[in-house]
C-alpha positions, 0 to 999 in steps of 0.5 A: 522510490527515491524519485517519489520522495524527492517529488513529494518533498517539493510538493510539500514545500509548495503546499506549505508555502501556499497554505501559509498565504491561506490560498487553496492548494490544488494537487494533481493525481501524480502529486497526491501519489507522491505525497502518499508514498512520502507521508502515509504513516501506515506505509512508513511503518511497513517500510521499517520492516526492511531495516529490521530484516537487515538487522537480522542479517547482522545477527545471522553473521555473528560468530560465537563468542569465545569463553574465558574461565578461571578458578583458584582451588585449595585456598587455605582458610586458616589465617596461619596457613594463608601465606605466600608459601602455601599459595605458591605450592598448595593452591591450584590456579586454572585458566581456560580459553574455549571456542565453539567451532560451528560445522556444516556451514551454519553461519553461511546458511544463516546469512543466506536465509536472512538475506532471502528474508530481506529480499522477500520483505522488500517485495512485501513493502513494494506490494503495500505501496502498490495498494496505497497507490491504488487506494489514493488514486481511487479516492482522488477520482472520487473527489474529482467526481464529487467536484464534478457533481457539485459543478453540475448541481450549481449549473442546474440550480442556476439554470433552473433559477432562470426558469423560476424567474421566467415562470414568476414573470409569466404568472404575473402576466397571467400566462401560467396558472398559480399551480404551474408556478408552485410546481416549478418553485417546488422543483427548485428544492430538488436542485438546492438539495442536490447542491447541498448533498454535492458539497457534503460529498466533496468535503467527505471525499477530500477528508478521506483522501487526506487520510491517505496523503497524511494530515501533515502533508497537505493543508486543510483547504487543499483541493484536487486538480484536474477534471474527469476526462475520458482517455480511450486506451487500446490494451491487449489482455495477453500483454497485461498478463505477461507484464503482471506475471513479471512485475506484481510485487506480491507474486515476486514476494511469494516466489522469493518466499520459495527461495527463503524456504529453501534457505531455511531448509538448508539451515535446518540441515546445517544445524543438524551437524554437531559443533566442536568446542576446543579449549586451551587450559593453563594450570598452576599446581604445587609449583608446577605450570602446565598446559592442556588442550581439550576437544568436546562435541556432543554425540548425535545419538538422539537429537539430529534436528530431525523435527526442524528439518522435516518442518522446513521441508514441508514449509518449502512445499507450502511456499511453492504452493503459495507461489502458484496460488499467487500466480493464479491470483494475479491472473484472476485480478488482471482478467477481472480488471480487464473486463471491468475496464472494457465494460466501463469503456463501452458504457462511456462510449454509449454516452459520448456516442449520442446519449449526452447530446440527445438528453441535452437536446431534449431538455433544450427543446422541452424548455423552449417549447414550454416557454412558448406554450407548445409543451406542458409543464410536466413534459418540461420537468420530466426532460429536465430530470432526464437530463440531470440523471443522464449527466450524473450517470455520465460522470459516474461512468467516467469515474468508474472508467478511471477507477477501472484503469487504476485497478488495471494498473494495480493488477499489473503492478505498474503505473505504465500499461503496455 
């Protein structure tokens, strides 16, 4: 976590420096994750639970305060009797110093329970960080997809604008009819609409990503760095399951919860032991000074903390069942993420294996044939729509694959996959 914080500080300085020059700031996925960990307010609020729990450890280690008691009896109220002789020989003075001696190892059990609670809190904070990292990565990929779609929309618009220009020239030369020219011109509206929609989608994606990063972490004119790329991975399901069972912070938190519940049970049993109060007293009465020692303890006839002992015993069983349920959840998450990963990888391979080239070749052939009168306008427009739809679907498949990889990392609980 310290490395993330250092990197985030360096990125923040770079962001602020470039923002001061009013230049667009581009951040990578790793930089986005570092900024989110360092600046996300929800995570920072969650992280305060650790020092709060550590403060509870201080409270648990405190010893009972001693008690000092003093009194004065038989003080004369008549003015004529209020003199040094009566004060010395009639008035009684008492002073007592008492201390509660805890039995049953209560203090040790309190400390142990508080430390187990802190350890569980650390895992819970790590789990919150794990969730934030996935959300940040997912939104970062969404922003990359929006930028990729915008680039495609601009390319398609520029390309089709050339077709419109050629069609207008052909119409003036009498090579095509006015009806064909109108069909091509109207089709241009779809490309212009695609560009506008892609611009809105990109702005919204960056705004949503900035919420995870923290509005004070990046400037308003920031952007994402890097394109959607396909990086094939060869992963083994069993290795992923083993690593998840070892690393998932929510599972580790639930396992630590078993230890915490056991500590609470031991503390409840210790609290059932009666404590002893010892007192040392001094008395001055009728010109006599004396000392006394008293010991007091409650008789455990009715209250032996039976209810709390029974409750914590059931709580310990509940913690064990919760840990087992968390283990099942981890296995389910990894299996689902692995299936999503393999499925999306197969889809991307279908596109890269030939469909992308076929869609482009079909569009290029139809365009070439149409411009030379060997194909109809409808065939050309249909090929153009198929090419655009294939490109959009391919980019969505890349985004789905990248998100599936991030989901697999979240399910395993590590940024490094085995």
